[in-house]
C-alpha positions in Angstrom: -4.8 15.7 -8.8 -5.5 12.0 -9.5 -4.8 10.5 -6.2 -7.2 12.6 -4.8 -9.2 11.7 -7.2 -9.1 8.1 -6.2 -9.7 9.0 -2.5 -12.7 10.8 -2.9 -16.0 9.5 -2.6 -18.8 11.5 -3.9 -21.6 10.5 -0.9 -19.0 10.3 2.1 -16.2 13.1 1.2 -16.3 16.4 2.2 -18.0 18.8 0.1 -14.6 20.9 -0.1 -11.2 19.0 -0.5 -8.1 20.9 1.2 -5.1 20.3 -0.7 -2.4 22.3 1.0 0.4 23.7 -1.1 3.3 21.0 -1.2 5.5 20.4 0.6 2.8 21.3 3.4 0.1 18.8 4.5 -2.8 19.3 6.6 -2.1 20.8 10.3 1.4 19.9 9.9 0.7 16.3 12.0 -0.6 14.1 9.2 1.1 12.2 6.8 -1.3 11.8 4.5 -1.3 13.6 1.1 -0.6 13.2 -2.9 2.9 14.2 -2.6 5.7 11.4 -3.6 7.2 11.9 -0.6 3.9 11.1 1.7 2.8 8.4 -1.2 6.2 6.1 -1.0 5.5 2.8 1.1 7.7 0.2 2.0 6.1 -2.9 0.4 8.2 -6.3 1.3 7.0 -9.5 0.6 8.8 -12.6 1.8 8.3 -16.4 2.0 10.5 -18.8 1.4 8.9 -21.3 -0.9 6.2 -19.1 -1.7 7.8 -15.8 -2.4 10.7 -15.9 -5.2 13.8 -14.3 -4.1 13.5 -11.1 -6.7 15.4 -8.5 -4.5 14.6 -5.2 -5.6 11.9 -4.8 -7.6 11.3 -2.0 -10.0 7.8 -2.2 -11.0 5.0 0.0 -9.7 2.9 -1.0 -7.3 0.2 0.3 -4.8 -1.6 -0.9 -1.6 -4.7 -2.1 -4.1 -2.5 -4.9 -5.2 -2.0 -6.6 -2.3 -5.6 -8.5 -1.8 -5.0 -10.0 -5.3 -1.2 -11.0 -4.4 -1.9 -12.4 -1.0 -5.1 -14.4 -2.6 -2.5 -15.9 -5.2 -0.7 -17.1 -2.3 -3.5 -18.6 -0.6 -4.3 -20.5 -3.7 -7.5 -18.3 -4.8 -8.1 -15.6 -7.1 -9.1 -12.7 -5.5 -11.3 -9.9 -7.5 -9.8 -7.1 -6.7 -11.7 -4.2 -8.7 -8.6 -1.5 -8.6 -5.4 -3.9 -8.0 -3.6 -6.3 -9.9 -1.4 -9.3 -8.5 2.3 -8.4 -8.2 3.6 -11.2 -10.3 7.2 -10.9 -8.9 5.9 -11.8 -5.5 4.3 -15.0 -6.4 5.9 -18.6 -7.2 3.0 -20.3 -9.0 4.2 -23.5 -8.7 4.1 -24.4 -4.5 0.8 -25.6 -3.0 -0.8 -22.6 -1.7 0.5 -21.4 1.5 -1.4 -22.2 4.8 -1.0 -19.1 6.6 -0.5 -15.3 5.4 0.9 -12.6 8.0 0.6 -9.0 7.2 2.2 -6.4 9.4 1.1 -2.9 8.4 3.6 -0.3 9.8 1.1 2.2 9.8 2.7 6.1 9.5 5.9 4.5 8.4 6.6 5.5 5.0 9.9 5.2 3.1 10.9 8.4 4.1 11.0 7.7 7.4 13.4 4.6 6.3 15.5 6.9 4.0 15.6 9.4 7.4 17.0 6.3 9.5 18.8 4.0 7.0 20.7 2.1 10.1 17.4 1.3 12.0 16.2 -1.5 9.9 19.2 -3.9 9.3 17.1 -6.9 9.7 14.7 -6.0 7.1 17.5 -4.5 5.0 19.3 -8.3 5.0 16.1 -9.7 4.1 15.3 -7.9 1.0 17.5 -10.2 -1.4 15.4 -13.4 -0.1 12.2 -11.6 -1.0 10.7 -9.2 -3.0 10.7 -5.3 -2.1 8.9 -3.1 -4.5 11.3 0.2 -4.8 8.0 2.2 -6.4 5.4 1.0 -4.2 2.8 3.9 -3.1 -0.3 4.0 -1.3 -2.2 5.3 -4.4 -4.7 7.5 -3.4 -5.4 10.5 -0.8 -6.1 11.4 1.6 -3.7 8.6 2.7 -5.3 8.1 6.3 -5.4 4.7 8.3 -9.5 3.8 7.7 -9.0 4.3 4.1 -5.7 2.8 3.4 -6.6 -0.4 5.4 -10.3 -1.0 3.5 -8.2 -0.9 0.6 -5.4 -2.8 1.6 -8.6 -5.6 2.4 -10.5 -5.1 -0.6 -8.2 -4.1 -3.6 -10.5 -1.5 -4.1 -9.8 2.4 -3.8 -12.0 4.5 -1.7 -13.6 5.8 -4.7 -15.2 2.6 -4.7 -15.1 1.5 -1.0 -16.3 4.5 0.5 -13.9 4.5 3.4 -12.3 8.1 2.9 -11.3 9.6 6.4 -11.5 9.2 10.2 -14.7 10.7 9.9 -16.9 11.2 7.4 -20.4 11.7 6.0 -22.6 8.7 6.7 
């Protein structure tokens, strides 16, 4: 699977990669895996005067696209090796933003939102005033916090940045 290859680092990943048969996932308590229901994440950018009111966007994006997008908002080119700016979420005309706040809903994928559709009314109301990416995914597996957070900060996938899990070979 391509997502597992993207999450593998030859010097730091385990010698054996365990990929259970779908719909199971490792130890039945993790939210990590290459299957679509574990990969889909909420991706919403909001900022009047900086983020166009694009509403629901069908363009596929992944977490590696965050750094170059946020860099665009701050007025500098962020050379993300595996990500591209999310054009629908960037208005090129305003002055750079003075502040960007990134909220990470760790473990709260789109499946959680689908299961509890009435639990996020404020976010739902804000979608039309920002850019909500309907086809956003993690983009790699394992999709555990350290690997995901390193990708969101660097624009690189674990195969490149080397943070592959909660524990790994040094």
